[in-house]
PDB file of N, CA, C and O in Angstrom, chain B, residues numbered from 101:
ATOM      1  N   MET B 101     -34.239 -49.264 -27.492  1.00  0.00           N
ATOM      2  CA  MET B 101     -34.175 -48.875 -28.897  1.00  0.00           C
ATOM      3  C   MET B 101     -33.336 -49.081 -29.877  1.00  0.00           C
ATOM      4  O   MET B 101     -32.170 -48.721 -30.038  1.00  0.00           O
ATOM      5  N   GLY B 102     -34.049 -49.695 -30.509  1.00  0.00           N
ATOM      6  CA  GLY B 102     -32.720 -50.142 -31.745  1.00  0.00           C
ATOM      7  C   GLY B 102     -31.423 -49.676 -32.439  1.00  0.00           C
ATOM      8  O   GLY B 102     -30.747 -48.693 -32.138  1.00  0.00           O
ATOM      9  N   ILE B 103     -31.278 -50.272 -33.097  1.00  0.00           N
ATOM     10  CA  ILE B 103     -30.686 -49.852 -33.999  1.00  0.00           C
ATOM     11  C   ILE B 103     -30.968 -49.106 -34.983  1.00  0.00           C
ATOM     12  O   ILE B 103     -31.955 -49.321 -35.687  1.00  0.00           O
ATOM     13  N   ARG B 104     -29.703 -47.586 -35.285  1.00  0.00           N
ATOM     14  CA  ARG B 104     -30.236 -46.336 -36.124  1.00  0.00           C
ATOM     15  C   ARG B 104     -29.829 -46.944 -37.453  1.00  0.00           C
ATOM     16  O   ARG B 104     -29.035 -47.865 -37.643  1.00  0.00           O
ATOM     17  N   ALA B 105     -30.760 -46.019 -38.625  1.00  0.00           N
ATOM     18  CA  ALA B 105     -30.366 -46.040 -40.056  1.00  0.00           C
ATOM     19  C   ALA B 105     -30.135 -44.055 -40.061  1.00  0.00           C
ATOM     20  O   ALA B 105     -30.529 -42.996 -39.571  1.00  0.00           O
ATOM     21  N   THR B 106     -29.575 -44.432 -40.635  1.00  0.00           N
ATOM     22  CA  THR B 106     -29.829 -42.482 -41.255  1.00  0.00           C
ATOM     23  C   THR B 106     -29.847 -41.946 -42.893  1.00  0.00           C
ATOM     24  O   THR B 106     -29.015 -41.779 -43.784  1.00  0.00           O
ATOM     25  N   TRP B 107     -30.922 -41.829 -42.764  1.00  0.00           N
ATOM     26  CA  TRP B 107     -31.282 -41.391 -44.113  1.00  0.00           C
ATOM     27  C   TRP B 107     -29.757 -40.340 -44.752  1.00  0.00           C
ATOM     28  O   TRP B 107     -29.054 -39.671 -43.995  1.00  0.00           O
ATOM     29  N   ILE B 108     -29.601 -40.418 -45.885  1.00  0.00           N
ATOM     30  CA  ILE B 108     -27.781 -39.750 -46.988  1.00  0.00           C
ATOM     31  C   ILE B 108     -28.859 -38.653 -48.148  1.00  0.00           C
ATOM     32  O   ILE B 108     -29.745 -38.973 -48.941  1.00  0.00           O
ATOM     33  N   ILE B 109     -28.517 -37.855 -47.930  1.00  0.00           N
ATOM     34  CA  ILE B 109     -29.599 -36.721 -49.502  1.00  0.00           C
ATOM     35  C   ILE B 109     -28.355 -36.276 -50.062  1.00  0.00           C
ATOM     36  O   ILE B 109     -27.522 -35.724 -49.343  1.00  0.00           O
ATOM     37  N   SER B 110     -28.137 -36.494 -51.433  1.00  0.00           N
ATOM     38  CA  SER B 110     -27.024 -35.438 -51.568  1.00  0.00           C
ATOM     39  C   SER B 110     -27.966 -34.859 -52.798  1.00  0.00           C
ATOM     40  O   SER B 110     -29.012 -35.480 -52.985  1.00  0.00           O
ATOM     41  N   LEU B 111     -27.738 -33.912 -53.512  1.00  0.00           N
ATOM     42  CA  LEU B 111     -28.393 -33.469 -55.235  1.00  0.00           C
ATOM     43  C   LEU B 111     -27.051 -33.726 -56.290  1.00  0.00           C
ATOM     44  O   LEU B 111     -26.036 -33.048 -56.130  1.00  0.00           O
ATOM     45  N   ASP B 112     -27.110 -34.491 -57.095  1.00  0.00           N
ATOM     46  CA  ASP B 112     -25.472 -34.554 -57.562  1.00  0.00           C
ATOM     47  C   ASP B 112     -26.161 -33.997 -59.025  1.00  0.00           C
ATOM     48  O   ASP B 112     -27.316 -33.995 -59.450  1.00  0.00           O
ATOM     49  N   CYS B 113     -24.624 -33.445 -59.668  1.00  0.00           N
ATOM     50  CA  CYS B 113     -24.729 -33.114 -61.306  1.00  0.00           C
ATOM     51  C   CYS B 113     -22.903 -32.430 -61.306  1.00  0.00           C
ATOM     52  O   CYS B 113     -22.256 -32.032 -60.337  1.00  0.00           O
ATOM     53  N   THR B 114     -22.555 -32.498 -62.535  1.00  0.00           N
ATOM     54  CA  THR B 114     -21.141 -32.463 -63.369  1.00  0.00           C
ATOM     55  C   THR B 114     -21.267 -30.798 -64.024  1.00  0.00           C
ATOM     56  O   THR B 114     -22.127 -30.616 -64.885  1.00  0.00           O
ATOM     57  N   CYS B 115     -20.666 -29.986 -63.724  1.00  0.00           N
ATOM     58  CA  CYS B 115     -20.320 -28.063 -63.748  1.00  0.00           C
ATOM     59  C   CYS B 115     -19.663 -29.338 -65.239  1.00  0.00           C
ATOM     60  O   CYS B 115     -18.846 -30.242 -65.413  1.00  0.00           O
ATOM     61  N   PRO B 116     -20.973 -28.372 -66.148  1.00  0.00           N
ATOM     62  CA  PRO B 116     -20.583 -27.583 -67.514  1.00  0.00           C
ATOM     63  C   PRO B 116     -19.678 -27.267 -67.550  1.00  0.00           C
ATOM     64  O   PRO B 116     -19.057 -27.826 -68.454  1.00  0.00           O
ATOM     65  N   GLY B 117     -18.970 -26.394 -66.869  1.00  0.00           N
ATOM     66  CA  GLY B 117     -17.784 -24.986 -66.808  1.00  0.00           C
ATOM     67  C   GLY B 117     -16.820 -25.960 -66.454  1.00  0.00           C
ATOM     68  O   GLY B 117     -16.397 -26.576 -67.431  1.00  0.00           O
ATOM     69  N   CYS B 118     -16.536 -26.157 -65.806  1.00  0.00           N
ATOM     70  CA  CYS B 118     -15.674 -27.160 -65.172  1.00  0.00           C
ATOM     71  C   CYS B 118     -15.500 -28.870 -65.485  1.00  0.00           C
ATOM     72  O   CYS B 118     -14.338 -29.270 -65.546  1.00  0.00           O
ATOM     73  N   ASN B 119     -16.364 -29.659 -65.641  1.00  0.00           N
ATOM     74  CA  ASN B 119     -16.426 -31.334 -65.587  1.00  0.00           C
ATOM     75  C   ASN B 119     -16.219 -31.520 -64.409  1.00  0.00           C
ATOM     76  O   ASN B 119     -15.050 -31.881 -64.545  1.00  0.00           O
ATOM     77  N   GLU B 120     -16.433 -31.590 -63.055  1.00  0.00           N
ATOM     78  CA  GLU B 120     -16.371 -31.135 -61.623  1.00  0.00           C
ATOM     79  C   GLU B 120     -17.467 -31.957 -61.169  1.00  0.00           C
ATOM     80  O   GLU B 120     -18.534 -31.414 -61.456  1.00  0.00           O
ATOM     81  N   PHE B 121     -17.608 -33.013 -60.593  1.00  0.00           N
ATOM     82  CA  PHE B 121     -18.775 -33.428 -59.741  1.00  0.00           C
ATOM     83  C   PHE B 121     -19.117 -32.741 -58.010  1.00  0.00           C
ATOM     84  O   PHE B 121     -18.481 -32.598 -56.965  1.00  0.00           O
ATOM     85  N   VAL B 122     -20.596 -32.443 -58.549  1.00  0.00           N
ATOM     86  CA  VAL B 122     -20.496 -31.529 -57.805  1.00  0.00           C
ATOM     87  C   VAL B 122     -21.983 -31.850 -56.946  1.00  0.00           C
ATOM     88  O   VAL B 122     -22.978 -32.131 -57.615  1.00  0.00           O
ATOM     89  N   ASP B 123     -22.098 -31.777 -55.066  1.00  0.00           N
ATOM     90  CA  ASP B 123     -22.922 -32.245 -54.427  1.00  0.00           C
ATOM     91  C   ASP B 123     -23.846 -31.201 -54.359  1.00  0.00           C
ATOM     92  O   ASP B 123     -24.364 -31.664 -53.343  1.00  0.00           O
ATOM     93  N   LEU B 124     -24.451 -30.264 -54.550  1.00  0.00           N
ATOM     94  CA  LEU B 124     -25.224 -29.481 -54.373  1.00  0.00           C
ATOM     95  C   LEU B 124     -25.844 -28.863 -52.997  1.00  0.00           C
ATOM     96  O   LEU B 124     -26.201 -27.745 -52.625  1.00  0.00           O
ATOM     97  N   LEU B 125     -25.790 -30.064 -52.482  1.00  0.00           N
ATOM     98  CA  LEU B 125     -26.309 -29.499 -51.138  1.00  0.00           C
ATOM     99  C   LEU B 125     -25.044 -28.923 -50.018  1.00  0.00           C
ATOM    100  O   LEU B 125     -24.907 -28.307 -48.961  1.00  0.00           O
ATOM    101  N   ASP B 126     -24.440 -29.459 -50.856  1.00  0.00           N
ATOM    102  CA  ASP B 126     -22.531 -29.092 -49.745  1.00  0.00           C
ATOM    103  C   ASP B 126     -22.420 -27.252 -50.336  1.00  0.00           C
ATOM    104  O   ASP B 126     -21.639 -26.417 -49.880  1.00  0.00           O
ATOM    105  N   LEU B 127     -23.317 -27.058 -51.299  1.00  0.00           N
ATOM    106  CA  LEU B 127     -22.586 -24.902 -51.149  1.00  0.00           C
ATOM    107  C   LEU B 127     -23.016 -24.725 -50.304  1.00  0.00           C
ATOM    108  O   LEU B 127     -23.928 -25.482 -49.970  1.00  0.00           O
ATOM    109  N   GLU B 128     -22.649 -23.666 -49.465  1.00  0.00           N
ATOM    110  CA  GLU B 128     -22.817 -23.149 -48.350  1.00  0.00           C
ATOM    111  C   GLU B 128     -24.007 -22.121 -48.402  1.00  0.00           C
ATOM    112  O   GLU B 128     -24.338 -21.350 -47.501  1.00  0.00           O
ATOM    113  N   ASP B 129     -24.558 -22.261 -49.597  1.00  0.00           N
ATOM    114  CA  ASP B 129     -26.026 -21.016 -49.412  1.00  0.00           C
ATOM    115  C   ASP B 129     -26.872 -21.447 -50.347  1.00  0.00           C
ATOM    116  O   ASP B 129     -27.537 -20.799 -51.155  1.00  0.00           O
ATOM    117  N   PHE B 130     -26.755 -23.111 -50.093  1.00  0.00           N
ATOM    118  CA  PHE B 130     -27.943 -22.894 -51.230  1.00  0.00           C
ATOM    119  C   PHE B 130     -29.428 -23.269 -50.786  1.00  0.00           C
ATOM    120  O   PHE B 130     -30.389 -23.421 -51.541  1.00  0.00           O
ATOM    121  N   TRP B 131     -29.407 -23.393 -49.294  1.00  0.00           N
ATOM    122  CA  TRP B 131     -31.084 -23.666 -49.002  1.00  0.00           C
ATOM    123  C   TRP B 131     -31.564 -21.999 -48.729  1.00  0.00           C
ATOM    124  O   TRP B 131     -32.667 -21.476 -48.884  1.00  0.00           O
ATOM    125  N   GLU B 132     -30.654 -21.591 -48.402  1.00  0.00           N
ATOM    126  CA  GLU B 132     -30.761 -19.862 -48.415  1.00  0.00           C
ATOM    127  C   GLU B 132     -31.219 -19.560 -49.985  1.00  0.00           C
ATOM    128  O   GLU B 132     -32.353 -19.349 -50.415  1.00  0.00           O
ATOM    129  N   ASP B 133     -30.461 -19.590 -50.408  1.00  0.00           N
ATOM    130  CA  ASP B 133     -30.460 -19.270 -52.168  1.00  0.00           C
ATOM    131  C   ASP B 133     -31.698 -20.524 -53.390  1.00  0.00           C
ATOM    132  O   ASP B 133     -31.683 -20.378 -54.612  1.00  0.00           O
ATOM    133  N   HIS B 134     -32.540 -21.531 -52.747  1.00  0.00           N
ATOM    134  CA  HIS B 134     -33.655 -21.888 -53.079  1.00  0.00           C
ATOM    135  C   HIS B 134     -34.536 -22.207 -51.556  1.00  0.00           C
ATOM    136  O   HIS B 134     -34.357 -23.315 -51.050  1.00  0.00           O
ATOM    137  N   PRO B 135     -35.361 -21.341 -50.940  1.00  0.00           N
ATOM    138  CA  PRO B 135     -36.063 -21.022 -50.218  1.00  0.00           C
ATOM    139  C   PRO B 135     -37.213 -22.253 -50.647  1.00  0.00           C
ATOM    140  O   PRO B 135     -37.382 -22.235 -51.866  1.00  0.00           O
ATOM    141  N   GLY B 136     -38.190 -23.500 -49.834  1.00  0.00           N
ATOM    142  CA  GLY B 136     -39.176 -23.571 -50.031  1.00  0.00           C
ATOM    143  C   GLY B 136     -39.235 -24.829 -50.573  1.00  0.00           C
ATOM    144  O   GLY B 136     -40.155 -25.644 -50.501  1.00  0.00           O
ATOM    145  N   LEU B 137     -37.675 -24.958 -51.380  1.00  0.00           N
ATOM    146  CA  LEU B 137     -37.616 -26.577 -51.631  1.00  0.00           C
ATOM    147  C   LEU B 137     -36.918 -27.653 -50.860  1.00  0.00           C
ATOM    148  O   LEU B 137     -35.704 -27.607 -50.663  1.00  0.00           O
ATOM    149  N   HIS B 138     -37.924 -28.928 -50.286  1.00  0.00           N
ATOM    150  CA  HIS B 138     -37.639 -30.170 -50.276  1.00  0.00           C
ATOM    151  C   HIS B 138     -37.681 -31.355 -50.911  1.00  0.00           C
ATOM    152  O   HIS B 138     -38.519 -31.671 -51.755  1.00  0.00           O
ATOM    153  N   PRO B 139     -36.613 -32.146 -50.443  1.00  0.00           N
ATOM    154  CA  PRO B 139     -36.388 -33.140 -50.328  1.00  0.00           C
ATOM    155  C   PRO B 139     -37.173 -33.930 -50.749  1.00  0.00           C
ATOM    156  O   PRO B 139     -37.878 -34.009 -49.744  1.00  0.00           O
ATOM    157  N   PRO B 140     -38.034 -35.197 -52.092  1.00  0.00           N
ATOM    158  CA  PRO B 140     -37.318 -35.580 -53.332  1.00  0.00           C
ATOM    159  C   PRO B 140     -37.311 -34.562 -54.573  1.00  0.00           C
ATOM    160  O   PRO B 140     -36.906 -34.849 -55.700  1.00  0.00           O
ATOM    161  N   GLU B 141     -38.133 -32.602 -53.936  1.00  0.00           N
ATOM    162  CA  GLU B 141     -38.917 -32.934 -55.170  1.00  0.00           C
ATOM    163  C   GLU B 141     -39.129 -32.600 -56.410  1.00  0.00           C
ATOM    164  O   GLU B 141     -40.344 -32.401 -56.408  1.00  0.00           O
ATOM    165  N   HIS B 142     -38.737 -32.394 -57.527  1.00  0.00           N
ATOM    166  CA  HIS B 142     -38.604 -32.534 -58.249  1.00  0.00           C
ATOM    167  C   HIS B 142     -40.007 -32.614 -59.420  1.00  0.00           C
ATOM    168  O   HIS B 142     -41.183 -32.935 -59.248  1.00  0.00           O
ATOM    169  N   SER B 143     -39.289 -32.190 -60.564  1.00  0.00           N
ATOM    170  CA  SER B 143     -40.418 -31.011 -61.441  1.00  0.00           C
ATOM    171  C   SER B 143     -42.198 -30.174 -61.233  1.00  0.00           C
ATOM    172  O   SER B 143     -43.415 -30.105 -61.409  1.00  0.00           O
ATOM    173  N   THR B 144     -40.747 -29.660 -60.648  1.00  0.00           N
ATOM    174  CA  THR B 144     -41.903 -28.306 -59.622  1.00  0.00           C
ATOM    175  C   THR B 144     -41.073 -27.216 -60.833  1.00  0.00           C
ATOM    176  O   THR B 144     -40.363 -27.579 -61.771  1.00  0.00           O
ATOM    177  N   LYS B 145     -41.540 -25.445 -60.335  1.00  0.00           N
ATOM    178  CA  LYS B 145     -41.258 -24.574 -60.786  1.00  0.00           C
ATOM    179  C   LYS B 145     -40.005 -24.450 -59.769  1.00  0.00           C
ATOM    180  O   LYS B 145     -38.962 -23.873 -60.076  1.00  0.00           O
ATOM    181  N   ARG B 146     -40.193 -24.941 -58.777  1.00  0.00           N
ATOM    182  CA  ARG B 146     -39.063 -24.589 -58.264  1.00  0.00           C
ATOM    183  C   ARG B 146     -37.802 -25.207 -58.740  1.00  0.00           C
ATOM    184  O   ARG B 146     -36.793 -24.509 -58.834  1.00  0.00           O
ATOM    185  N   THR B 147     -37.783 -26.696 -59.102  1.00  0.00           N
ATOM    186  CA  THR B 147     -37.267 -27.297 -60.324  1.00  0.00           C
ATOM    187  C   THR B 147     -36.530 -27.440 -61.282  1.00  0.00           C
ATOM    188  O   THR B 147     -35.346 -27.777 -61.276  1.00  0.00           O
ATOM    189  N   ASN B 148     -37.127 -27.216 -62.057  1.00  0.00           N
ATOM    190  CA  ASN B 148     -36.800 -27.036 -63.335  1.00  0.00           C
ATOM    191  C   ASN B 148     -36.124 -25.782 -63.476  1.00  0.00           C
ATOM    192  O   ASN B 148     -36.694 -24.763 -63.088  1.00  0.00           O
ATOM    193  N   ASP B 149     -34.930 -25.724 -64.004  1.00  0.00           N
ATOM    194  CA  ASP B 149     -34.198 -24.351 -64.836  1.00  0.00           C
ATOM    195  C   ASP B 149     -33.846 -23.717 -62.917  1.00  0.00           C
ATOM    196  O   ASP B 149     -34.028 -22.555 -62.554  1.00  0.00           O
ATOM    197  N   MET B 150     -33.311 -24.915 -61.965  1.00  0.00           N
ATOM    198  CA  MET B 150     -32.772 -24.025 -60.726  1.00  0.00           C
ATOM    199  C   MET B 150     -31.950 -23.644 -61.291  1.00  0.00           C
ATOM    200  O   MET B 150     -31.688 -23.985 -62.445  1.00  0.00           O
ATOM    201  N   PRO B 151     -31.270 -22.758 -60.557  1.00  0.00           N
ATOM    202  CA  PRO B 151     -29.449 -21.990 -61.084  1.00  0.00           C
ATOM    203  C   PRO B 151     -28.610 -21.832 -60.017  1.00  0.00           C
ATOM    204  O   PRO B 151     -29.034 -21.527 -58.903  1.00  0.00           O
ATOM    205  N   VAL B 152     -26.909 -22.097 -60.380  1.00  0.00           N
ATOM    206  CA  VAL B 152     -27.280 -22.920 -59.325  1.00  0.00           C
ATOM    207  C   VAL B 152     -24.744 -22.210 -59.988  1.00  0.00           C
ATOM    208  O   VAL B 152     -24.152 -21.963 -61.039  1.00  0.00           O
ATOM    209  N   ILE B 153     -24.417 -22.253 -58.590  1.00  0.00           N
ATOM    210  CA  ILE B 153     -23.241 -21.700 -59.026  1.00  0.00           C
ATOM    211  C   ILE B 153     -22.000 -23.165 -58.802  1.00  0.00           C
ATOM    212  O   ILE B 153     -21.650 -24.087 -58.064  1.00  0.00           O
ATOM    213  N   CYS B 154     -21.841 -22.700 -59.640  1.00  0.00           N
ATOM    214  CA  CYS B 154     -20.968 -24.437 -59.465  1.00  0.00           C
ATOM    215  C   CYS B 154     -19.064 -23.761 -58.383  1.00  0.00           C
ATOM    216  O   CYS B 154     -18.128 -23.193 -58.945  1.00  0.00           O
ATOM    217  N   PRO B 155     -19.106 -23.990 -57.418  1.00  0.00           N
ATOM    218  CA  PRO B 155     -18.424 -24.265 -56.173  1.00  0.00           C
ATOM    219  C   PRO B 155     -16.390 -24.301 -56.242  1.00  0.00           C
ATOM    220  O   PRO B 155     -15.481 -23.999 -55.469  1.00  0.00           O
ATOM    221  N   GLU B 156     -16.502 -24.832 -57.583  1.00  0.00           N
ATOM    222  CA  GLU B 156     -14.877 -24.752 -58.166  1.00  0.00           C
ATOM    223  C   GLU B 156     -14.238 -24.074 -59.054  1.00  0.00           C
ATOM    224  O   GLU B 156     -13.013 -24.115 -59.170  1.00  0.00           O
ATOM    225  N   CYS B 157     -15.403 -23.027 -60.140  1.00  0.00           N
ATOM    226  CA  CYS B 157     -14.396 -22.598 -61.413  1.00  0.00           C
ATOM    227  C   CYS B 157     -15.718 -21.710 -61.049  1.00  0.00           C
ATOM    228  O   CYS B 157     -15.650 -20.945 -62.011  1.00  0.00           O
ATOM    229  N   GLY B 158     -16.981 -21.240 -60.263  1.00  0.00           N
ATOM    230  CA  GLY B 158     -17.894 -20.127 -60.479  1.00  0.00           C
ATOM    231  C   GLY B 158     -18.745 -20.009 -61.844  1.00  0.00           C
ATOM    232  O   GLY B 158     -19.081 -18.899 -62.256  1.00  0.00           O
ATOM    233  N   TRP B 159     -19.109 -21.293 -62.588  1.00  0.00           N
ATOM    234  CA  TRP B 159     -20.126 -20.875 -63.313  1.00  0.00           C
ATOM    235  C   TRP B 159     -21.158 -20.881 -62.878  1.00  0.00           C
ATOM    236  O   TRP B 159     -21.295 -21.401 -61.770  1.00  0.00           O
ATOM    237  N   GLU B 160     -22.272 -20.332 -63.530  1.00  0.00           N
ATOM    238  CA  GLU B 160     -23.180 -20.093 -63.170  1.00  0.00           C
ATOM    239  C   GLU B 160     -23.508 -21.146 -64.801  1.00  0.00           C
ATOM    240  O   GLU B 160     -23.047 -21.163 -65.942  1.00  0.00           O
ATOM    241  N   PHE B 161     -24.746 -22.038 -63.890  1.00  0.00           N
ATOM    242  CA  PHE B 161     -25.120 -22.801 -64.982  1.00  0.00           C
ATOM    243  C   PHE B 161     -27.203 -23.109 -64.031  1.00  0.00           C
ATOM    244  O   PHE B 161     -27.439 -23.042 -62.825  1.00  0.00           O
ATOM    245  N   ASP B 162     -28.241 -23.413 -65.181  1.00  0.00           N
ATOM    246  CA  ASP B 162     -29.315 -24.700 -64.928  1.00  0.00           C
ATOM    247  C   ASP B 162     -29.306 -25.568 -64.973  1.00  0.00           C
ATOM    248  O   ASP B 162     -29.123 -26.104 -66.067  1.00  0.00           O
ATOM    249  N   VAL B 163     -29.613 -26.785 -63.117  1.00  0.00           N
ATOM    250  CA  VAL B 163     -30.183 -27.588 -62.846  1.00  0.00           C
ATOM    251  C   VAL B 163     -31.236 -27.563 -62.932  1.00  0.00           C
ATOM    252  O   VAL B 163     -31.809 -26.557 -62.513  1.00  0.00           O
ATOM    253  N   CYS B 164     -32.404 -29.196 -63.809  1.00  0.00           N
ATOM    254  CA  CYS B 164     -32.652 -29.927 -63.597  1.00  0.00           C
ATOM    255  C   CYS B 164     -33.694 -30.772 -62.674  1.00  0.00           C
ATOM    256  O   CYS B 164     -34.032 -31.696 -63.413  1.00  0.00           O
ATOM    257  N   CYS B 165     -34.378 -30.925 -61.424  1.00  0.00           N
ATOM    258  CA  CYS B 165     -33.720 -31.913 -59.819  1.00  0.00           C
ATOM    259  C   CYS B 165     -34.604 -33.211 -60.218  1.00  0.00           C
ATOM    260  O   CYS B 165     -35.800 -33.137 -59.936  1.00  0.00           O
ATOM    261  N   GLU B 166     -34.239 -34.137 -60.711  1.00  0.00           N
ATOM    262  CA  GLU B 166     -35.297 -35.202 -60.404  1.00  0.00           C
ATOM    263  C   GLU B 166     -34.654 -36.170 -60.083  1.00  0.00           C
ATOM    264  O   GLU B 166     -33.455 -36.344 -60.302  1.00  0.00           O
ATOM    265  N   TYR B 167     -35.813 -37.299 -59.223  1.00  0.00           N
ATOM    266  CA  TYR B 167     -35.343 -38.086 -58.070  1.00  0.00           C
ATOM    267  C   TYR B 167     -35.630 -39.346 -58.743  1.00  0.00           C
ATOM    268  O   TYR B 167     -35.404 -40.415 -58.176  1.00  0.00           O
TER     269      TYR B 167
END
């Protein structure tokens, strides 16, 4: 077997409340809160105005996923 390469996926944004960088995939309940979402899905009903909560300050805001 050859050398392995690993995909690394993140979903990055900046919180409008505290201006902190957030990788949304690091949120504990991200996949439970967004069932059926598939990377790198974008421009769909599930990924436009998707609600998230900043883990740093608790600010609730919407994101639109892009790839």
